[in-house]
C-alpha positions as CSV (number, residue, x, y, z in Angstrom):
1,M,-46.9,8.9,50.5
2,S,-50.0,7.1,51.8
3,H,-53.3,8.8,52.5
4,K,-56.2,7.8,54.6
5,R,-59.4,7.2,52.6
6,I,-62.0,9.8,53.5
7,D,-65.6,8.8,54.6
8,P,-68.0,11.7,53.8
9,R,-70.1,10.6,56.8
10,D,-67.4,12.0,59.0
11,F,-68.7,15.5,58.1
12,K,-72.2,15.5,59.5
13,P,-72.0,18.5,62.0
14,S,-73.3,21.7,60.5
15,A,-70.8,24.5,59.7
16,K,-72.2,26.6,62.5
17,V,-71.7,23.9,65.1
18,K,-68.2,23.2,63.8
19,R,-67.3,26.9,64.0
20,V,-68.4,27.2,67.6
21,A,-66.7,24.0,68.6
22,F,-63.5,25.1,66.9
23,I,-63.5,28.4,68.7
24,I,-64.0,26.7,72.0
25,A,-61.3,24.2,71.3
26,G,-58.9,26.9,70.2
27,S,-59.5,29.0,73.3
28,L,-58.9,25.9,75.5
29,A,-55.6,25.5,73.7
30,G,-54.5,28.9,74.7
31,I,-55.2,30.9,71.5
32,S,-57.0,34.2,72.1
33,I,-60.7,34.0,71.3
34,A,-60.4,37.4,69.5
35,S,-57.8,36.0,67.1
36,I,-59.8,32.8,66.4
37,V,-63.1,34.6,65.9
38,T,-61.5,37.2,63.6
39,T,-59.7,34.6,61.5
40,V,-62.7,32.3,61.3
41,C,-65.0,35.2,60.3
42,V,-62.6,36.4,57.6
43,Y,-62.4,32.8,56.2
44,D,-66.1,32.2,56.2
45,A,-66.8,35.6,54.6
46,F,-65.2,34.3,51.3
47,F,-67.7,31.5,51.0
48,N,-71.2,32.8,50.9
49,R,-73.5,31.2,48.4
50,F,-72.7,32.0,44.8
51,E,-75.8,32.3,42.7
52,R,-76.4,32.2,39.0
53,P,-75.9,35.5,37.2
54,N,-78.6,37.4,35.3
55,Y,-78.0,35.9,31.9
56,D,-79.5,38.9,30.2
57,L,-76.3,40.6,31.4
58,Y,-74.0,37.7,30.9
59,P,-72.9,37.2,27.3
60,G,-71.7,34.0,25.7
61,M,-72.8,30.3,25.5
62,Y,-72.7,30.0,29.3
63,C,-76.5,29.7,29.6
64,Y,-78.0,26.4,28.7
65,D,-81.0,27.9,27.0
66,R,-78.6,29.3,24.4
67,I,-77.1,25.9,23.6
68,K,-79.9,23.4,24.5
69,Y,-80.8,22.6,20.9
70,D,-77.2,21.6,20.2
71,L,-76.3,19.8,23.4
72,K,-78.5,17.2,25.1
73,R,-78.3,16.9,28.9
74,E,-79.9,15.1,31.8
75,E,-80.2,16.7,35.3
76,I,-79.5,14.5,38.3
77,K,-79.0,14.8,42.0
78,I,-75.8,13.7,43.6
79,P,-75.3,13.5,47.3
80,S,-72.2,15.1,48.9
81,G,-72.5,14.6,52.6
82,E,-75.8,16.1,53.6
83,V,-75.9,18.4,50.6
84,Q,-77.6,17.5,47.3
85,L,-75.4,18.6,44.3
86,Q,-77.1,19.5,41.1
87,G,-75.4,17.3,38.5
88,Y,-75.6,17.5,34.7
89,Y,-75.0,14.5,32.3
90,Y,-74.1,15.1,28.7
91,P,-74.1,11.8,26.8
92,A,-71.9,11.5,23.7
93,N,-72.5,9.4,20.6
94,E,-70.2,6.4,20.5
95,S,-68.8,7.5,23.9
96,R,-65.3,6.4,24.7
97,G,-65.5,7.3,28.4
98,L,-66.8,9.6,31.1
99,A,-65.2,13.0,31.7
100,V,-66.0,14.4,35.1
101,L,-65.6,18.1,35.0
102,A,-64.9,20.4,38.0
103,H,-65.6,24.2,37.6
104,G,-63.7,27.1,39.1
105,F,-64.2,29.4,42.0
106,H,-67.1,31.9,41.7
107,A,-68.4,30.0,38.7
108,G,-70.8,27.1,38.0
109,A,-71.0,24.1,35.7
110,D,-72.8,26.1,33.0
111,D,-69.9,28.5,32.7
112,Y,-68.1,25.6,30.9
113,L,-70.8,24.7,28.4
114,P,-68.6,25.6,25.4
115,L,-65.9,23.3,26.7
116,I,-68.4,20.6,27.6
117,E,-69.9,20.7,24.1
118,A,-66.4,20.4,22.5
119,I,-65.6,17.4,24.6
120,V,-68.9,15.7,23.9
121,D,-68.5,16.4,20.2
122,R,-65.2,14.4,20.4
123,N,-66.9,11.3,21.8
124,Y,-66.5,11.7,25.6
125,S,-69.6,11.9,27.7
126,V,-69.4,14.6,30.4
127,L,-70.7,14.5,34.0
128,T,-70.4,17.8,35.8
129,Y,-72.1,19.6,38.7
130,D,-72.4,22.8,40.7
131,V,-70.2,22.6,43.8
132,T,-71.7,23.0,47.3
133,G,-73.3,26.4,47.8
134,T,-73.2,27.3,44.1
135,Y,-75.9,27.8,41.5
136,S,-78.5,25.0,41.7
137,S,-76.7,22.9,44.3
138,G,-77.7,22.8,48.0
139,G,-75.7,24.4,50.8
140,D,-75.9,27.9,52.3
141,S,-72.2,28.5,51.7
142,G,-69.2,27.1,49.7
143,I,-67.6,26.2,53.1
144,G,-64.0,26.5,51.9
145,M,-61.5,26.0,49.1
146,I,-61.2,22.3,49.9
147,Q,-64.9,21.7,49.4
148,P,-64.5,21.2,45.6
149,L,-62.3,18.2,46.3
150,V,-64.8,16.7,48.8
151,D,-67.6,17.2,46.2
152,M,-65.5,15.6,43.4
153,D,-64.8,12.6,45.6
154,N,-68.5,12.2,46.2
155,V,-69.4,12.7,42.5
156,L,-66.9,10.0,41.5
157,N,-68.2,7.6,44.2
158,F,-71.7,8.2,42.7
159,A,-70.5,7.6,39.2
160,N,-68.7,4.4,40.2
161,R,-71.9,2.9,41.6
162,E,-74.7,4.2,39.4
163,Q,-75.6,3.5,35.8
164,P,-75.0,4.6,33.1
165,F,-71.7,5.7,34.6
166,K,-70.6,2.7,36.5
167,D,-68.8,0.8,33.8
168,M,-67.5,3.8,31.8
169,P,-63.7,4.6,31.9
170,K,-63.3,7.7,34.0
171,V,-61.2,10.8,33.1
172,V,-61.2,14.2,34.8
173,V,-60.9,17.8,33.7
174,G,-60.9,20.9,35.9
175,H,-60.2,24.6,35.6
176,S,-58.6,26.8,38.3
177,L,-60.0,25.6,41.7
178,G,-61.5,22.8,39.8
179,G,-58.0,22.0,38.5
180,Y,-56.9,21.6,42.2
181,A,-59.8,19.2,42.7
182,A,-59.2,17.3,39.4
183,S,-55.5,16.8,40.2
184,S,-55.7,16.1,44.0
185,I,-58.5,13.5,43.3
186,L,-56.0,11.3,41.5
187,A,-54.6,10.3,44.9
188,I,-58.0,9.2,46.1
189,H,-59.4,7.6,43.0
190,P,-56.8,5.4,41.3
191,E,-59.4,4.3,38.7
192,I,-59.0,7.6,36.9
193,K,-57.4,7.0,33.5
194,A,-56.3,10.6,32.7
195,A,-56.5,14.2,33.8
196,A,-56.7,17.6,32.0
197,L,-55.9,20.5,34.2
198,I,-56.5,24.1,33.0
199,A,-54.9,26.9,34.9
200,P,-54.8,24.6,37.9
201,M,-54.4,25.8,41.5
202,N,-52.1,23.5,43.4
203,S,-53.5,23.6,46.9
204,G,-56.9,24.4,48.3
205,S,-55.6,24.4,51.9
206,T,-52.9,27.1,51.4
207,I,-54.4,29.4,48.7
208,M,-55.9,31.9,51.1
209,V,-52.8,32.5,53.1
210,E,-50.6,32.6,50.0
211,T,-52.9,35.1,48.4
212,A,-53.1,37.3,51.6
213,A,-49.3,37.3,51.7
214,Q,-49.2,39.1,48.4
215,F,-51.0,42.0,50.0
216,V,-50.0,42.0,53.7
217,G,-46.6,40.2,53.6
218,E,-45.5,38.4,56.8
219,V,-48.7,39.4,58.6
220,A,-50.4,36.5,56.8
221,D,-48.0,34.0,58.6
222,T,-49.4,35.0,62.0
223,V,-52.9,33.7,61.1
224,K,-51.7,30.6,59.2
225,P,-51.8,28.3,62.2
226,I,-55.4,29.2,62.9
227,F,-56.4,28.9,59.2
228,D,-54.7,25.5,59.0
229,A,-56.4,24.2,62.2
230,Y,-59.8,25.5,61.1
231,Q,-59.5,23.8,57.7
232,E,-58.4,20.5,59.2
233,Y,-61.4,20.8,61.5
234,L,-63.8,21.4,58.6
235,F,-62.3,18.9,56.1
236,G,-60.4,16.3,58.0
237,D,-57.8,14.4,56.0
238,Y,-58.8,16.1,52.7
239,V,-56.3,18.9,53.8
240,N,-53.5,16.4,53.1
241,Y,-54.0,16.5,49.3
242,N,-52.8,18.8,46.7
243,G,-52.2,18.8,42.9
244,V,-48.6,17.6,43.1
245,I,-49.5,14.7,45.5
246,G,-52.3,13.7,43.2
247,I,-50.2,13.8,40.0
248,N,-47.4,11.8,41.6
249,S,-49.7,9.2,42.9
250,T,-50.4,7.9,39.4
251,N,-48.8,7.0,36.1
252,A,-51.9,8.2,34.2
253,P,-51.3,10.8,31.6
254,V,-51.9,14.4,32.8
255,L,-52.1,17.5,30.7
256,I,-51.4,20.8,32.4
257,A,-52.4,23.9,30.5
258,Q,-51.3,27.3,31.9
259,G,-51.2,30.9,30.6
260,T,-48.0,32.8,31.1
261,D,-50.0,36.0,31.9
262,D,-52.5,34.4,34.3
263,E,-52.9,36.9,37.2
264,D,-55.5,34.8,39.1
265,I,-53.4,31.7,39.4
266,P,-49.8,32.9,38.6
267,P,-47.7,30.2,37.0
268,E,-44.8,30.9,39.2
269,K,-46.7,31.1,42.5
270,L,-50.1,29.4,42.9
271,S,-50.4,27.1,39.9
272,I,-49.2,23.5,39.8
273,T,-46.6,24.7,37.4
274,A,-44.8,26.5,40.2
275,F,-44.1,23.1,41.7
276,K,-43.0,21.5,38.4
277,N,-39.7,20.3,39.8
278,Q,-41.5,18.2,42.4
279,I,-43.5,16.3,39.8
280,T,-42.3,12.7,39.3
281,N,-45.1,11.4,37.0
282,H,-43.4,11.0,33.7
283,N,-46.7,11.1,31.8
284,V,-47.2,14.8,32.4
285,E,-47.4,17.2,29.4
286,Y,-47.4,21.0,29.6
287,Y,-49.2,23.4,27.3
288,W,-48.3,27.0,27.6
289,K,-50.0,30.1,26.0
290,N,-49.3,33.8,26.2
291,G,-50.9,37.0,24.9
292,L,-54.7,36.9,24.7
293,Q,-54.7,33.1,25.5
294,G,-52.3,33.5,28.3
295,T,-54.8,34.7,30.8
296,H,-56.9,32.7,33.4
297,T,-59.9,32.1,31.1
298,G,-58.2,33.0,27.8
299,I,-56.3,29.7,28.0
300,W,-59.4,27.7,27.0
301,H,-60.9,30.3,24.6
302,S,-59.9,30.9,21.0
303,V,-58.0,34.1,19.9
304,A,-61.1,35.1,18.0
305,S,-63.2,34.8,21.1
306,E,-60.8,36.9,23.2
307,Q,-60.7,39.5,20.4
308,Y,-64.5,39.6,20.1
309,Q,-64.9,40.0,23.9
310,I,-62.6,43.0,23.7
311,H,-64.6,44.4,20.8
312,V,-67.9,44.1,22.8
313,K,-66.3,45.7,25.9
314,N,-64.9,48.5,23.8
315,Y,-68.3,49.1,22.1
316,I,-69.9,49.4,25.5
317,K,-67.3,51.8,26.7
318,E,-67.8,54.0,23.6
319,K,-71.5,54.0,24.2
320,E,-71.0,55.1,27.8
321,K,-68.6,57.8,26.7
322,E,-71.1,59.1,24.2
323,L,-73.9,59.2,26.9
324,G,-71.6,60.4,29.7
325,R,-73.0,57.8,32.0
326,K,-73.1,54.0,32.7
327,L,-75.5,52.0,30.6
328,S,-78.6,50.8,32.4
329,D,-79.2,47.0,32.7
330,S,-81.9,47.2,30.1
331,E,-79.5,49.0,27.6
332,L,-76.8,46.4,28.3
333,A,-79.3,43.6,27.9
334,H,-80.3,45.0,24.5
335,I,-76.7,45.0,23.4
336,Y,-76.0,41.5,24.6
337,A,-79.1,40.2,23.0
338,S,-77.6,41.1,19.6
339,I,-74.1,39.8,19.9
340,D,-72.7,36.5,18.6
341,H,-72.8,34.4,21.8
342,R,-71.1,31.4,20.2
343,L,-68.1,33.5,19.0
344,Y,-67.9,35.3,22.3
345,S,-67.2,31.9,24.1
346,E,-65.5,29.9,21.3
347,V,-63.1,27.3,22.7
348,N,-59.4,26.9,22.0
349,A,-59.5,24.0,19.6
350,E,-55.8,23.3,19.9
351,L,-56.2,22.8,23.7
352,V,-59.3,20.6,23.2
353,D,-57.5,18.4,20.8
354,L,-54.7,17.9,23.4
355,I,-57.3,17.1,26.1
356,I,-58.8,14.4,23.9
357,K,-55.4,13.1,23.0
358,T,-54.6,12.8,26.8
359,F,-57.9,11.1,27.5
360,D,-57.4,8.7,24.6
361,K,-53.9,7.8,25.8
362,G,-55.3,7.2,29.3
363,I,-58.0,4.8,28.2
364,G,-55.9,3.1,25.6
365,Y,-58.0,4.2,22.7
366,I,-56.4,3.8,19.3
367,E,-58.1,5.4,16.3
């Protein structure tokens, strides 16, 4: 299947202007304005800006200040349309290549610092970024589920023309919505040598209707035509890409890691694994985990990490039971200041080893 190459300059109109134009166009096409306005408002409501958490109340090595002495980084600005993305470059010693990492929905690049550190320690430099409308990047909203693919396209374009990235072999890694971006991007950037997809969503264009259908059944089908038209209006030909299309567009090695107990991206519904029988790339390897590591984030954390997280949560519950009330922010901050942040977010070493093996195979590295 061939796909038209996207030019980011096609996306200059502001989201507000696009919204108004779409409503007018839809009404002229005979769709009731009430239906269009309601659907558009529901869609847009999901994508307000997502800011950094209060790290005093956010345990783990997901705050750069907690890891900065162990992990060197450079901050850079990367254009994505009219928005400036906040990028982060983590150079590796004796670097074999550049891993471009895409984060998940309602998260930011720093939420993957433990994974970034593990990849850098294994001799791959990492370039990552906060997507549009998230953390330190520009944009007053996340726009939609397809925006991470737009951003990843622009980040790779940037990396392919700028030093020190230009001449480095490129591999990609993504989690959840970032997994959708990192798989779909394979159809747009044939220079990518390998991909590691962790709990990957298959499609950014269908996820909202598919999720809604789990709660309201067939009612979701009545708004699907409006959703589809609105997303095409916002994102143009980017709507034509999904994980399976990306994977099948290349012979590059692809690792798909999925938890059997993932409730956010169920393996039999929203994950790329639900479409396993449609994948024709023979260089795809699957990695399955269950139990504590079978959840959406547990898949990339160690068993010890998941156990420790449960221990911390239970400790807080016990304190609140003793007091007969919720702990205040200051009380929670005091507890979190004393925990082992590194253990709290320790990575799944087995998965990281498979990721590096996939990357090495893609770039042709032989130890």
